[in-house]
C-alpha positions in Angstrom: 89.6 -187.5 -20.1 87.6 -185.5 -17.8 85.4 -184.0 -20.5 83.8 -188.0 -21.0 83.4 -188.4 -16.8 81.5 -185.2 -17.3 79.5 -186.5 -20.5 78.6 -189.2 -18.3 76.9 -187.7 -15.5 74.6 -185.9 -17.8 73.6 -188.3 -19.4 72.6 -190.2 -15.4 71.4 -187.0 -14.6 68.9 -186.4 -18.0 67.9 -190.2 -18.1 67.0 -189.8 -13.9 64.7 -187.1 -14.6 63.0 -188.9 -17.5 62.7 -191.9 -15.0 61.1 -189.6 -12.3 58.5 -187.8 -15.0 57.4 -191.7 -15.3 53.5 -192.4 -12.8 55.2 -194.6 -10.1 54.1 -196.8 -7.2 53.5 -194.8 -3.7 54.0 -196.9 -0.8 50.8 -196.4 1.3 50.9 -194.1 4.4 48.8 -193.7 7.9 45.8 -191.0 6.4 46.6 -187.4 7.5 44.4 -185.5 8.7 43.9 -184.2 4.2 42.9 -187.4 3.8 40.4 -187.6 6.4 38.7 -184.8 5.1 38.9 -185.4 1.4 37.0 -189.2 2.4 34.5 -187.4 4.1 34.0 -184.9 1.6 33.5 -188.3 -1.0 31.4 -189.9 1.2 29.2 -186.4 1.1 29.0 -186.6 -2.6 27.9 -190.1 -2.5 25.6 -189.2 -0.2 24.3 -185.7 -2.5 23.8 -187.6 -5.4 21.5 -190.3 -3.5 19.5 -187.6 -2.6 19.2 -185.5 -6.4 18.0 -188.8 -8.2 14.5 -187.9 -7.0 14.7 -184.4 -9.0 17.4 -184.1 -11.1 19.4 -187.3 -13.1 22.5 -184.5 -14.4 23.6 -183.1 -11.2 23.6 -186.6 -9.3 25.5 -188.2 -12.5 27.7 -185.0 -11.4 27.9 -185.9 -8.2 28.6 -189.4 -7.9 31.5 -189.3 -10.9 33.5 -186.0 -8.4 32.8 -188.8 -5.3 34.3 -191.9 -8.2 37.7 -189.8 -9.0 38.6 -188.3 -6.0 37.6 -191.5 -4.2 39.7 -193.3 -7.2 43.2 -190.8 -6.8 42.5 -191.5 -3.0 42.3 -195.3 -2.9 39.1 -194.9 -1.0 37.8 -197.9 -1.5 34.5 -197.3 0.9 33.7 -194.5 -1.1 34.4 -196.4 -4.7 31.8 -199.3 -3.0 29.1 -197.1 -2.4 29.0 -195.1 -5.8 28.8 -198.3 -7.3 25.7 -199.0 -5.4 24.3 -195.7 -5.8 24.1 -195.5 -9.6 23.0 -198.2 -9.9 19.9 -198.1 -7.3 19.9 -194.8 -10.4 19.7 -197.6 -13.3 16.9 -199.8 -11.3 14.7 -197.4 -10.5 13.9 -196.8 -14.1 13.9 -200.3 -14.9 17.5 -200.9 -16.5 18.4 -203.8 -14.1 21.0 -205.4 -16.1 23.1 -202.0 -16.1 22.4 -202.1 -11.9 22.7 -205.2 -11.5 26.8 -205.0 -13.3 27.3 -201.9 -10.9 26.0 -203.9 -7.9 28.4 -206.5 -8.6 31.1 -204.4 -8.9 30.2 -202.9 -5.7 30.4 -206.2 -4.2 33.4 -206.6 -5.5 35.3 -203.5 -4.0 34.0 -204.1 -0.7 34.9 -207.8 -0.4 38.5 -206.4 -1.5 38.5 -203.8 1.2 36.3 -206.1 3.9 34.2 -203.9 4.6 31.2 -206.0 6.1 28.9 -203.6 5.6 29.0 -202.6 2.3 29.0 -206.5 1.3 25.9 -206.4 3.3 24.6 -203.7 1.6 25.4 -205.0 -2.3 24.2 -208.5 -1.2 20.9 -206.6 -0.4 20.3 -204.9 -3.9 21.4 -207.8 -5.9 18.4 -209.9 -4.1 15.8 -206.8 -4.6 16.7 -207.3 -8.4 16.7 -210.7 -8.3 13.7 -211.1 -6.5 11.8 -208.2 -8.6 13.1 -210.4 -12.3 11.5 -213.7 -10.3 15.1 -215.7 -10.0 14.0 -216.1 -6.2 16.4 -218.9 -5.6 20.0 -216.8 -6.4 17.9 -213.7 -4.3 17.0 -216.3 -1.3 20.4 -217.1 -0.4 22.1 -213.5 -1.2 19.2 -212.7 0.7 20.2 -215.5 3.7 24.7 -213.6 2.6 23.1 -210.1 3.7 21.4 -211.7 6.7 25.1 -213.1 8.3 27.0 -209.8 7.8 24.2 -207.5 9.7 23.4 -210.1 12.4 27.3 -209.9 13.0 27.5 -206.4 12.8 24.2 -206.0 15.3 21.9 -204.4 12.9 19.0 -205.7 14.4 16.7 -203.9 11.6 18.0 -204.5 8.7 17.8 -208.1 10.0 14.4 -207.7 10.0 13.9 -206.3 6.7 15.9 -209.4 5.2 13.8 -211.8 7.5 10.4 -210.3 5.6 12.4 -210.0 2.4 12.7 -213.8 2.3 9.2 -214.5 3.4 8.6 -212.4 0.1 10.8 -215.1 -1.8 8.3 -218.0 -0.3 5.1 -216.2 -0.4 6.4 -216.2 -4.2 7.5 -219.5 -4.1 4.1 -220.6 -2.6 5.5 -222.1 0.4 3.4 -220.3 2.8 3.8 -222.3 5.6 8.1 -220.7 5.2 6.6 -217.9 4.1 4.4 -217.6 7.4 7.4 -218.4 9.9 9.5 -216.0 8.8 6.8 -212.9 8.9 5.4 -214.0 12.2 9.6 -213.9 13.3 9.8 -209.9 12.1 6.3 -209.7 13.8 8.1 -210.5 17.5 11.1 -209.0 16.6 10.0 -205.2 15.7 7.6 -205.8 18.6 10.5 -206.1 21.0 12.7 -203.4 19.2 9.8 -201.3 18.7 10.6 -200.7 15.0 7.0 -199.7 13.8 8.7 -200.2 9.4 9.1 -204.2 10.4 6.2 -204.3 12.1 4.0 -202.8 9.8 5.2 -204.7 6.7 5.0 -207.8 8.8 1.2 -207.6 9.6 1.2 -206.4 5.7 2.5 -209.4 4.7 0.9 -212.2 6.9 -2.3 -210.6 5.0 -0.8 -211.6 2.0 -0.5 -215.0 2.9 -4.1 -215.6 4.7 -5.5 -214.2 0.9 -3.9 -216.6 -0.9 -5.1 -219.3 1.7 -8.4 -218.0 1.4 -8.7 -217.0 5.1 -10.5 -213.6 4.6 -11.4 -212.6 8.1 -7.5 -213.9 9.4 -5.9 -211.5 6.6 -8.5 -208.6 7.4 -7.3 -208.7 11.0 -3.4 -208.5 10.1 -4.2 -205.4 7.1 -6.0 -203.7 10.2 -2.8 -203.7 12.0 -1.0 -202.7 9.0 -3.2 -199.9 8.1 -3.6 -198.7 11.7 -0.2 -198.0 11.4 0.1 -196.1 8.4 -2.2 -194.2 9.2 -0.2 -193.0 12.5 2.2 -193.0 9.9 0.6 -190.9 7.5 2.2 -193.1 5.2 -0.4 -193.1 2.5 0.9 -195.4 -0.2 1.2 -197.9 2.8 -2.7 -197.0 3.4 -3.3 -196.8 -0.6 -2.0 -200.2 -0.7 -3.8 -201.8 2.1 -7.2 -200.3 1.3 -7.0 -201.5 -2.1 -6.8 -204.8 -0.4 -9.3 -204.5 1.1 -11.5 -203.5 -1.6 -10.6 -207.1 -2.8 -11.4 -208.6 0.3 -14.8 -207.4 0.5 -15.5 -208.4 -3.5 -15.1 -211.6 -2.8 -17.3 -211.5 0.3 -20.1 -210.1 -2.0 -19.8 -206.8 0.3 -20.1 -205.1 -3.5 -21.4 -201.4 -2.0 -17.8 -201.8 0.8 -15.8 -203.0 -2.0 -16.5 -199.4 -4.1 -16.3 -197.6 -1.1 -12.7 -199.0 0.0 -11.4 -199.0 -4.2 -12.7 -195.2 -4.2 -10.5 -194.8 -1.0 -7.9 -196.3 -2.3 -7.4 -194.8 -5.5 -8.0 -191.0 -4.1 -4.8 -192.5 -2.3 -3.0 -193.7 -4.5 -3.5 -190.5 -7.0 -2.5 -188.3 -4.0 1.1 -190.1 -4.3 1.6 -190.6 -7.7 0.7 -194.6 -7.4 0.0 -195.3 -11.3 0.2 -199.0 -10.1 -2.3 -199.1 -7.2 -4.2 -196.4 -9.4 -4.7 -199.3 -12.0 -5.3 -201.9 -9.5 -8.1 -199.3 -8.1 -9.7 -199.1 -11.1 -9.7 -202.3 -11.8 -11.6 -203.1 -8.8 -14.1 -200.9 -9.5 -14.7 -202.1 -12.6 -15.7 -205.7 -11.1 -17.5 -204.7 -8.5 -20.1 -203.3 -11.5 -19.8 -205.3 -13.6 -21.0 -208.0 -10.1 -23.8 -204.9 -10.0 -24.5 -205.0 -13.8 -24.2 -201.6 -14.0 -23.5 -201.2 -17.5 -23.3 -197.6 -17.4 -20.6 -197.4 -15.4 -19.0 -200.3 -16.7 -18.0 -198.0 -19.7 -17.4 -195.6 -17.5 -14.1 -196.9 -15.7 -13.8 -199.4 -18.5 -12.5 -195.6 -20.2 -10.9 -194.8 -17.0 -8.5 -198.0 -16.4 -7.4 -197.8 -20.5 -6.9 -194.3 -20.4 -4.7 -194.2 -17.0 -3.1 -197.2 -18.8 -2.6 -196.0 -21.8 -0.8 -192.4 -19.4 2.0 -195.1 -17.8 2.3 -196.8 -21.2 3.9 -193.1 -22.7 5.1 -191.7 -19.0 7.1 -195.3 -19.0 8.3 -194.7 -22.5 9.1 -191.3 -21.9 10.5 -191.8 -18.9 12.8 -194.1 -20.8 13.7 -191.7 -23.9 14.7 -188.7 -21.6 16.6 -191.7 -19.3 18.4 -193.0 -22.6 19.0 -189.5 -24.0 21.0 -188.5 -20.8 22.9 -191.8 -21.1 24.2 -191.1 -24.1 25.0 -188.1 -23.0 26.3 -188.9 -20.5 28.6 -191.7 -22.3 29.9 -189.5 -25.0 31.1 -186.5 -22.0 33.0 -189.4 -20.9 34.1 -191.1 -24.0 35.5 -187.4 -24.9 37.4 -187.9 -21.6 38.9 -190.9 -22.3 39.8 -189.3 -25.9 41.5 -186.3 -24.5 43.8 -188.4 -21.6 44.8 -190.6 -24.8 46.1 -187.8 -26.3 47.5 -186.4 -23.5 49.4 -189.7 -22.8 50.0 -189.8 -26.4 51.2 -185.9 -26.4 53.7 -187.1 -23.1 55.1 -190.3 -25.1 56.2 -188.6 -27.6 57.4 -185.4 -25.7 60.3 -187.9 -24.1 60.7 -189.8 -26.8 61.6 -186.8 -28.0 63.8 -186.0 -24.7 65.4 -189.2 -25.6 66.3 -188.6 -29.0 67.9 -185.5 -28.4 70.1 -186.9 -25.3 71.7 -189.1 -28.2 72.0 -186.3 -30.4 73.1 -184.5 -27.9 76.0 -187.0 -26.8 76.6 -188.3 -30.1 77.4 -184.3 -31.5 80.0 -184.0 -28.2 81.4 -187.1 -28.7 81.9 -186.0 -32.7 83.2 -182.6 -31.2 85.5 -184.2 -29.3 86.7 -186.6 -31.9 87.1 -184.4 -34.4 90.6 -183.1 -33.9 91.9 -186.8 -34.1 90.1 -188.2 -37.8 88.4 -185.6 -39.4 86.8 -188.2 -42.1 85.4 -190.8 -39.1 83.9 -187.1 -37.9 82.3 -186.5 -41.7 81.5 -190.0 -41.3 79.3 -189.9 -38.3 77.8 -186.8 -38.8 76.8 -188.0 -42.3 75.1 -191.7 -40.1 73.7 -188.9 -37.4 72.1 -187.5 -41.1 70.0 -190.9 -41.8 68.8 -191.6 -38.3 67.9 -188.1 -38.0 65.3 -188.5 -41.6 64.5 -192.2 -40.2 63.2 -190.8 -37.3 61.2 -187.6 -38.6 60.3 -190.4 -41.5 58.7 -192.2 -38.7 56.9 -189.6 -36.8 55.3 -188.4 -40.4 54.4 -191.9 -40.6 52.5 -192.0 -37.0 51.4 -188.3 -37.1 49.2 -190.3 -40.8 48.3 -192.6 -38.4 47.1 -190.7 -36.0 44.8 -188.9 -38.2 43.3 -192.2 -40.6 42.3 -193.4 -36.6 40.9 -190.4 -35.7 38.5 -189.7 -38.9 37.8 -194.4 -38.2 36.6 -193.3 -34.7 34.6 -190.1 -36.0 32.9 -192.5 -38.9 32.3 -195.2 -35.7 31.1 -192.7 -33.5 28.9 -191.0 -36.2 27.5 -194.6 -37.4 26.8 -195.6 -34.0 24.8 -192.4 -33.0 23.0 -193.0 -36.5 21.8 -196.4 -35.2 21.5 -195.3 -31.7 19.0 -192.9 -33.1 16.9 -195.3 -35.4 16.3 -197.5 -32.2 15.0 -195.3 -30.1 12.2 -193.9 -32.9 11.5 -197.6 -34.0 11.5 -198.5 -29.6 9.4 -195.5 -28.6 7.1 -194.5 -31.4 6.1 -198.0 -33.3 4.9 -198.9 -29.9 2.3 -196.4 -28.9 0.1 -196.4 -32.2 0.1 -200.3 -32.1 -0.8 -200.3 -27.9 -3.4 -197.9 -29.1 -4.9 -200.0 -31.0 -4.7 -203.3 -29.1 -6.6 -201.3 -26.6 -9.5 -200.6 -29.0 -9.0 -204.4 -30.4 -9.9 -205.4 -27.1 -12.4 -203.1 -26.1 -14.4 -203.9 -29.3 -14.1 -207.7 -27.6 -15.1 -206.9 -24.4 -18.7 -205.9 -25.1 -21.7 -205.5 -27.6 -21.7 -201.6 -29.6 -24.4 -199.5 -31.1 -23.6 -198.8 -35.1 -23.0 -195.8 -34.2 -20.5 -196.6 -31.9 -18.8 -198.9 -34.4 -18.4 -196.5 -36.9 -16.8 -194.6 -34.0 -14.5 -196.8 -33.1 -13.9 -197.8 -36.5 -13.0 -194.6 -37.4 -10.4 -194.5 -34.6 -8.5 -197.5 -35.8 -8.6 -196.1 -39.6 -6.3 -192.8 -37.6 -4.5 -195.3 -36.3 -3.5 -197.1 -38.9 -2.5 -193.9 -41.1 -0.5 -193.1 -38.4 1.8 -195.9 -38.0 1.4 -196.0 -42.1 2.8 -192.3 -42.9 5.3 -193.3 -40.2 6.2 -197.0 -41.4 6.8 -195.3 -44.4 8.9 -192.1 -43.7 10.7 -194.1 -41.9 12.1 -196.7 -44.7 13.0 -193.8 -46.9 15.1 -192.4 -44.3 16.6 -195.2 -42.9 17.1 -196.0 -46.7 19.4 -192.9 -47.5 21.3 -193.9 -44.3 22.0 -197.0 -44.7 26.2 -197.8 -45.4 26.7 -197.2 -49.4 23.6 -194.9 -49.8 25.6 -192.2 -51.3 23.9 -189.3 -52.8 23.4 -189.1 -56.9 23.2 -186.0 -57.5 21.5 -184.8 -61.2 20.2 -182.3 -63.4 16.3 -182.1 -61.8 14.1 -181.1 -63.8 11.2 -178.8 -60.6 9.0 -178.0 -62.6 8.5 -182.2 -63.8 9.2 -183.2 -59.7 6.7 -180.7 -58.8 4.1 -182.6 -61.1 4.2 -185.7 -60.3 4.5 -185.6 -55.9 1.2 -183.2 -56.5 -0.3 -185.8 -59.1 0.9 -188.8 -55.9 -1.3 -186.4 -53.0 -4.6 -185.3 -55.4 -6.5 -187.9 -53.9 -5.6 -186.4 -50.0 -6.4 -183.2 -51.4 -9.3 -184.3 -53.2 -11.1 -184.9 -49.8 -10.5 -182.0 -48.1 -11.8 -180.3 -51.0 -8.3 -178.8 -51.4 -6.4 -176.8 -55.0 -3.1 -178.3 -55.8 -1.1 -175.5 -57.9 2.4 -175.7 -60.2 3.9 -172.3 -60.1 7.5 -173.9 -60.8 8.5 -172.6 -63.6 9.3 -175.1 -66.9 13.4 -173.9 -66.8 13.8 -174.7 -63.3 16.3 -177.0 -63.0 18.4 -177.8 -59.3 21.6 -180.0 -58.6 19.9 -183.1 -56.6 19.3 -186.8 -55.5 16.3 -187.1 -57.4 14.8 -190.0 -54.6 16.4 -187.4 -51.4 13.6 -184.5 -53.1 10.5 -186.6 -53.9 10.3 -187.3 -50.1 11.2 -183.5 -49.1 8.8 -182.3 -51.4 5.9 -184.8 -51.2 6.4 -184.8 -47.3 5.7 -181.0 -47.7 2.8 -181.1 -49.3 1.2 -183.7 -47.4 2.2 -181.9 -43.6 0.6 -178.6 -46.4 -3.1 -180.7 -46.7 -3.1 -181.9 -43.4 -3.2 -178.1 -41.5 -5.2 -176.9 -43.9 -8.7 -176.4 -43.7 -11.1 -177.1 -46.7 -11.2 -175.4 -49.9 -8.0 -174.2 -49.0 -5.0 -173.7 -51.4 -1.4 -175.2 -51.4 1.3 -173.8 -54.4 4.3 -175.5 -54.6 6.8 -172.5 -56.4 10.7 -172.2 -57.1 12.6 -168.8 -57.7 16.3 -169.4 -60.2 19.2 -167.4 -59.2 23.0 -167.3 -60.6 24.0 -170.2 -57.7 21.3 -171.6 -56.4 17.2 -172.3 -56.2 14.7 -171.8 -53.9 12.0 -174.2 -53.9 8.3 -173.1 -51.7 5.3 -174.6 -50.6 3.1 -172.2 -49.6 -0.1 -172.7 -47.9 -2.8 -170.6 -46.5 -3.9 -173.1 -43.2 -3.9 -172.0 -40.0 0.1 -171.8 -39.5 2.4 -172.1 -36.7 2.6 -170.3 -33.1 6.5 -168.0 -33.2 7.1 -170.6 -30.2 6.9 -173.5 -31.9 8.6 -173.1 -35.0 11.9 -174.2 -33.1 11.0 -177.2 -32.5 10.3 -178.1 -35.7 13.2 -179.5 -36.9 14.9 -180.1 -33.2 17.2 -183.6 -33.2 15.5 -183.1 -29.7 12.6 -182.5 -28.6 9.5 -184.5 -30.6 6.4 -181.5 -31.6 3.6 -182.7 -33.5 -0.3 -181.4 -33.4 -3.4 -183.0 -34.6 -4.7 -181.6 -38.2 -7.6 -179.3 -39.2 -9.4 -182.9 -39.6 -7.4 -184.3 -36.2 -5.0 -186.2 -38.1 -2.3 -187.4 -36.4 1.2 -187.2 -37.4 4.7 -188.2 -35.6 7.3 -185.8 -35.7 9.6 -187.1 -37.4 8.6 -186.2 -41.5 10.7 -182.8 -40.7 13.5 -183.7 -39.2 14.1 -186.3 -41.8 13.4 -183.3 -44.5 16.4 -181.0 -42.9 18.5 -184.3 -42.7 18.3 -185.0 -46.4 18.1 -181.3 -47.9 21.6 -180.6 -45.9 23.1 -184.2 -47.0 22.3 -182.8 -50.8 24.1 -179.5 -49.8 21.0 -177.1 -49.1 19.0 -175.9 -46.2 15.2 -175.7 -45.4 13.2 -173.4 -43.4 9.8 -172.2 -43.3 8.1 -168.8 -42.2 4.2 -168.6 -41.1 2.1 -166.4 -39.2 -0.8 -167.9 -37.6 -4.4 -168.1 -38.9 -2.8 -167.2 -42.3 -0.3 -169.4 -43.4 3.2 -171.4 -43.9 5.3 -171.6 -46.7 8.7 -173.8 -46.4 11.9 -173.3 -48.4 14.2 -176.5 -49.6 17.1 -174.3 -50.4 19.3 -176.7 -53.8 22.5 -175.8 -55.8 21.7 -174.8 -59.3 22.2 -176.6 -62.3 24.6 -174.7 -64.8 22.6 -172.1 -66.8 23.2 -173.9 -70.2 21.8 -177.3 -68.7 18.4 -174.4 -67.6 18.9 -173.3 -71.3 17.7 -176.7 -72.4 15.6 -177.9 -70.2 13.1 -179.1 -72.7 14.9 -182.0 -73.3 15.7 -182.5 -69.9 12.1 -182.8 -68.9 11.4 -185.9 -71.2 14.1 -187.6 -69.6 12.9 -187.0 -66.1 
């Protein structure tokens, strides 16, 4: 009887320990001094991230993640809401408006749950700003009104003035000029009473926009001059550039073309100083309009060229920022996924450990009970022993099946991740690289339509069009060939390939391009050289390497395709005596993160994709690719592939007939 009581006590203790090890709710307690310090740390991390977003996005995201981690642990709702607000600001800064709105709405939900009136107002204001930017004026106006009510409750007068100015901008976009004017007049009056210079400047500037829409130029100039004086006093070059640009537009409407030109140039200088590209373009358009009115054709051409170059620069910078930001976001998402997987694995291990403890506890109880009953019935003890063995075997079988299932799921997850990465990579290439040359084509065609051209200009323009078309066709060819090999089910078909015949076919394919540059093509591949490879993929690699050699070899040069066969591998080489590659650029050729391309000897353009695709395809066949180059001497690209069996090489003539 005593033994049974002891066993019962042991089981109860074990179950209590297992229960205590599980996570459970902790009753809320008043904040301690250490918790207050942690909350202050969270606030500091969020503010540091807000500052860092203008200089280092990696640092900003890292600070926000750490703030979120601590705030979640502490249950500090304000810290979580501010983190959502600031992260949304980063996305909106890079024109990811939908993602920004999602984060703003999360901040709003958390702030409402915490009854945080100030951050409710901030979230509503940020959401309204994004909606105003996207043209959703009705919803933006409603949220501005909610934010103003919250700021009024808190007594934040400067924030109220900012909201009043924003409401005026909504009405200005809706062309309700009378209501817009009333909002701006209210902002003027309250800013003067409060001594709020920024609100006063914005209200005067916005009043100027109202009278510009009404075509009342004297009153527009009056308000804009007040805004100009306030910006000058504050040293706000961005505001000065905006106002000067408006003065140029007014002078144009008054047909004061010399004055308009002076204001436009002044606006351009200020805009360039603060890198305000939109105002630069607006000022250039004003200069172009001035010279059109003066019928100064020479200056029209000059300013047209400057405007086109600036628009192209803004477009390329936008694409570059979007690409860099998308790459950074992808890396951050991948890191988060890895952390989540590690957390899941840890949880699974913890669950497995608890299961094993429970099984061990049950086994101990059963063994103890069998030991206690052994002296009464030996046969019954053997029966219990057999039953226990069967149960253990079933448990082990379940554990093995679970392990197999986990490995299968892990493989499927890895396959899905690789598929998503390939799709992301393909989408990034298409969205970024197809736009730039097509935009250049559109710009050139628009320029042709704007003014008549001399035969020499037409010839030069068609030359530029041909180069842009060549870039698009080359990129499409590479992209389609590579995409075909990446599709689901596009398996690598390895067969015995005669490298001499393959080289001959590809040299014939590019002979016209070589003939245009008077370049000699030589096939030095031994007739007995046979590799194990996918013929379609190897054709792509050889064709790209030879076309690259033609691109970077001057007239009269020589390009040779050769091969060396060893017992286990074949090294196929493409050698030229072109201008070579600088040592610091060689590492960029096959990089997955750096886009590198230069103009050819005849100023041919490239995409920077061909060599990356060649590397992917060579590795998919169990091979590799590398390069040796000396500047102004030439380059040699080496493709290493598995060699065919020796018996196949001996029967090479039969193989050549079938290739």
